[in-house]
C-alpha positions in Angstrom: -96.2 -204.9 -110.8 -97.5 -207.3 -108.2 -98.7 -205.1 -104.7 -99.2 -202.0 -106.3 -103.1 -202.2 -105.1 -102.0 -202.3 -101.6 -99.4 -199.6 -101.9 -99.9 -196.6 -98.9 -98.0 -193.4 -101.4 -98.1 -192.1 -98.1 -95.2 -194.1 -96.5 -91.9 -192.8 -97.9 -90.0 -195.5 -100.0 -88.0 -195.7 -103.1 -90.2 -197.9 -104.5 -93.1 -195.2 -103.7 -91.3 -192.5 -105.1 -90.5 -194.5 -108.1 -94.0 -195.4 -108.7 -95.3 -191.6 -108.3 -92.5 -190.3 -110.6 -93.4 -192.9 -113.4 -97.2 -192.0 -113.4 -96.5 -188.5 -113.3 -94.3 -188.9 -116.4 -97.0 -191.0 -117.8 -99.8 -188.5 -117.3 -97.9 -185.9 -118.7 -96.3 -187.5 -121.4 -93.0 -186.5 -120.6 -90.7 -186.8 -123.6 -87.5 -186.7 -121.7 -88.0 -189.2 -119.1 -84.6 -190.1 -118.3 -83.9 -186.6 -117.0 -86.4 -187.8 -114.4 -84.9 -190.4 -112.0 -86.1 -191.0 -108.7 -82.4 -191.4 -107.3 -82.4 -188.0 -108.3 -85.1 -186.8 -105.9 -84.2 -185.5 -102.6 -85.5 -188.1 -99.6 -86.6 -184.8 -97.9 -88.7 -184.2 -100.4 -91.4 -186.9 -100.5 -93.9 -185.3 -98.9 -93.9 -182.8 -101.9 -93.8 -185.3 -104.4 -96.3 -186.8 -103.2 -98.5 -184.0 -103.1 -97.8 -183.2 -106.9 -98.6 -186.8 -108.0 -102.3 -186.3 -106.0 -102.8 -183.5 -107.8 -101.3 -184.7 -111.6 -103.4 -188.0 -110.5 -106.7 -186.1 -110.0 -106.8 -184.0 -113.1 -107.9 -185.3 -116.7 -105.9 -182.8 -118.6 -103.6 -180.1 -118.7 -102.7 -177.1 -120.6 -99.3 -176.7 -121.8 -98.6 -173.9 -119.2 -99.4 -176.1 -116.5 -97.1 -179.1 -117.9 -94.5 -176.7 -118.0 -95.0 -175.6 -114.1 -95.2 -179.5 -113.0 -92.2 -180.4 -114.7 -90.6 -177.5 -113.1 -92.0 -178.3 -110.0 -90.6 -182.0 -110.2 -87.2 -180.1 -111.3 -87.5 -178.1 -107.8 -87.8 -181.4 -106.3 -84.4 -182.9 -107.5 -81.0 -183.1 -105.5 -79.1 -179.8 -105.9 
């Protein structure tokens, strides 16, 4: 994954959104990862996705209820 070291995730791009979604899925060990395709996310929700990514990456572990809340938040960021 060339170039990830220099990524500025505050810049809205499909590549950045894809990276953040993949990292969130990895961190939460989401089983139904196919439901979280980057194309399903609304571009207008980029800042919210970035905030969620930042919060998830700061934490070492999550309770089941926290994981559910994060998954629900991801779901709310998807296009209607």
